[in-house]
C-alpha positions in Angstrom: 0.1 0.2 -0.1 1.4 3.5 -0.8 2.0 5.8 1.8 2.1 9.8 1.0 5.7 9.8 2.4 6.5 7.1 -0.4 5.1 9.6 -3.2 6.7 12.1 -4.8 5.0 14.9 -6.5 7.1 16.4 -9.7 6.1 19.5 -11.4 7.8 20.2 -14.5 8.0 24.1 -14.9 9.2 26.8 -17.7 8.8 30.4 -16.8 6.3 29.9 -14.3 7.0 32.1 -11.9 3.7 33.7 -11.1 1.8 30.2 -10.3 4.5 27.9 -9.1 4.4 29.3 -5.5 1.0 28.9 -5.1 1.1 25.1 -6.7 3.9 24.2 -4.5 2.4 25.7 -1.4 -1.0 23.7 -2.0 1.0 20.2 -2.7 3.0 20.4 0.4 0.0 21.2 2.4 -1.5 18.0 1.4 2.0 16.1 2.9 2.9 15.1 -0.2 7.4 16.0 -1.1 7.5 18.3 -4.2 10.3 18.3 -6.7 10.0 21.2 -9.5 12.0 20.6 -12.4 13.0 23.9 -13.6 13.1 23.1 -17.3 15.6 25.8 -18.2 13.5 28.8 -17.0 14.7 32.7 -17.5 12.7 33.7 -15.1 13.0 33.1 -10.7 10.5 29.9 -11.2 13.5 27.9 -9.3 13.9 30.5 -6.5 10.1 30.9 -5.9 9.4 27.0 -5.7 12.4 26.6 -3.2 10.9 29.1 -0.9 7.9 27.3 -0.9 9.2 24.3 0.1 10.0 22.2 -3.1 13.2 20.3 -3.8 14.3 21.7 -7.5 16.2 20.6 -10.1 17.5 22.9 -12.7 18.2 22.2 -16.1 20.4 24.0 -18.0 18.3 24.3 -21.7 14.2 23.7 -22.1 13.9 19.9 -22.9 10.3 19.9 -22.8 7.5 18.4 -20.6 8.7 14.8 -20.9 12.7 15.5 -20.7 11.5 17.2 -17.5 9.3 14.6 -16.6 12.1 11.9 -17.3 14.6 14.1 -15.1 12.1 14.0 -11.9 11.4 10.2 -12.6 15.2 9.4 -12.3 15.2 11.6 -9.0 12.3 9.6 -7.5 14.1 6.3 -8.5 17.4 7.3 -7.0 15.7 8.7 -3.6 13.7 5.5 -3.2 10.6 6.8 -3.9 7.5 4.2 -4.5 5.6 6.5 -7.0 5.4 9.9 -8.5 1.9 11.9 -9.1 2.9 14.3 -12.2 1.2 17.7 -11.6 1.2 20.7 -13.7 2.8 24.2 -13.1 -0.1 26.5 -14.1 -2.3 25.3 -11.4 -4.8 23.5 -13.2 -4.3 20.0 -11.6 -6.6 20.5 -8.0 -4.2 19.4 -5.1 -7.2 17.7 -3.3 -7.2 14.8 -5.7 -3.7 14.0 -5.2 -5.0 11.8 -2.0 -7.7 10.6 -4.4 -5.0 9.4 -6.8 -2.9 7.6 -4.0 -6.3 5.8 -2.6 -7.2 4.7 -6.3 -3.9 3.1 -6.9 -4.3 1.2 -3.7 -7.6 0.1 -4.0 -7.0 -1.1 -7.7 -3.1 -1.9 -7.2 -2.9 -0.1 -11.0 0.7 0.8 -11.9 -0.5 4.1 -13.2 -3.6 5.9 -12.4 -4.9 8.5 -14.7 -6.9 11.6 -13.6 -9.4 11.9 -16.3 -10.5 15.4 -17.0 -13.6 13.9 -18.6 -14.8 12.1 -15.4 -15.9 14.8 -13.3 -18.9 17.4 -13.7 -16.7 20.1 -11.8 -13.8 20.4 -14.4 -13.5 23.3 -16.2 -11.6 21.5 -19.0 -13.3 22.6 -22.3 -11.5 21.8 -25.4 -12.7 22.6 -29.2 -15.0 19.9 -30.8 -11.9 19.1 -33.3 -9.4 18.8 -30.6 -12.1 16.8 -28.4 -12.6 14.5 -31.7 -8.7 13.9 -31.8 -8.6 13.1 -27.8 -11.6 10.4 -28.5 -9.2 9.0 -31.0 -6.5 8.7 -28.9 -8.7 7.2 -26.0 -9.8 4.5 -28.2 -6.5 3.6 -29.3 -5.3 3.6 -25.4 -8.2 1.4 -24.4 -7.2 -1.4 -26.7 -3.8 -1.1 -25.5 -4.7 -1.2 -21.8 -7.9 -3.1 -22.1 -9.8 -0.5 -19.5 -11.8 2.3 -20.1 -9.5 5.3 -20.7 -11.7 8.7 -21.6 -8.5 10.8 -21.2 -5.2 9.6 -22.4 -3.4 12.7 -22.7 -3.7 13.7 -19.2 -0.6 15.4 -17.5 -2.3 14.5 -14.2 -1.3 10.8 -13.2 0.3 9.0 -10.4 3.0 6.4 -11.8 4.4 3.6 -9.3 7.1 1.1 -9.6 8.1 -1.2 -11.5 6.5 0.8 -14.1 8.3 4.2 -12.7 11.7 2.8 -13.0 10.8 1.8 -16.7 9.7 5.5 -17.8 12.7 7.0 -15.8 14.8 5.4 -18.5 12.7 5.5 -21.1 10.2 8.3 -21.4 10.5 10.6 -24.7 10.9 14.2 -24.6 8.4 15.0 -27.6 4.7 16.1 -27.4 2.3 13.4 -26.0 5.0 10.8 -25.6 4.8 11.4 -22.1 1.3 11.2 -22.1 -0.9 9.7 -24.7 2.1 7.4 -26.1 3.1 6.4 -22.4 -0.4 4.9 -21.9 0.2 2.7 -24.9 3.4 1.6 -24.4 2.8 0.7 -20.9 -0.4 -0.9 -21.5 1.1 -3.3 -24.4 4.0 -4.0 -22.1 1.2 -5.6 -19.6 1.0 -2.6 -17.2 -2.1 -2.3 -15.0 -3.5 1.5 -16.3 -6.9 2.8 -14.8 -8.3 6.2 -14.5 -10.6 8.3 -12.0 -12.1 11.6 -12.8 -10.8 14.8 -11.5 -11.7 18.2 -11.8 -9.7 21.0 -13.5 -9.4 24.5 -12.6 -8.5 27.3 -15.0 -4.8 28.1 -15.6 -3.7 30.9 -12.9 -1.7 32.5 -15.2 -0.5 32.7 -19.1 -2.0 30.3 -21.8 -0.9 26.9 -23.2 2.1 26.8 -25.4 0.3 24.6 -27.8 -2.4 26.3 -30.2 -5.2 23.8 -31.7 -4.0 24.0 -35.2 -0.6 22.6 -34.0 -1.6 20.2 -31.5 -4.1 18.3 -34.0 -1.1 18.1 -36.2 1.6 16.7 -33.3 -1.8 14.4 -32.3 -1.5 13.2 -36.0 2.1 12.2 -35.6 2.0 10.6 -32.8 -0.9 8.7 -33.4 1.0 7.6 -36.4 3.9 6.6 -34.6 1.8 4.3 -32.2 -0.2 2.9 -34.7 2.9 2.0 -36.9 4.5 0.4 -33.9 7.5 2.3 -34.2 7.3 3.9 -30.6 9.8 3.6 -27.9 9.7 -0.2 -25.7 9.5 -0.9 -22.3 10.7 -4.3 -20.9 7.3 -6.4 -20.5 5.8 -6.6 -16.7 6.6 -10.2 -15.3 
């Protein structure tokens, strides 16, 4: 059974000085150790994160969310954590759901527990019709790979526990959706147990998304092609 003390909350952050303090403060309040991976920020993101009680690893260059997460996962493995929870730095992931992810992972024994933005009536997540269609297609592919109902395969709010954590710490790709959709499919195909629970989402505290709708659809098409052709990264099968 996972204990809160065994779970590290990993927050990749790039120029999030306006929101990172509030995010870290809320996570720490719920009793979780927090690691902020400063992904080449040119503002004071790292300094503010430390002030609010986070451990901080600063990368010299911007490597993207996947690269920052892989760094965070390696930190967790090297420091003996049994699981991580990915959490965004923009304040959209509500900290009260951290415990929900741990409880759900304990009750189902899942290796990955996804927080689905489409499973709660209280979410503010409202993608465009085209983007919702694309996400639906991805989720259907994820469902076939995991043999479980997956409604939000691109959610970046998820718990990952050992031994899957160790595999992703060495293999997680840095490119767009490799850390979310592709990781779900690859882990499912390797025999890991993946489930999801509904979570609410809040509006961003500051700023806007770095990926517009058109660019997102193009990138979704690329990663979907990668998965359907089977040229994605590989994990060792679960024994």
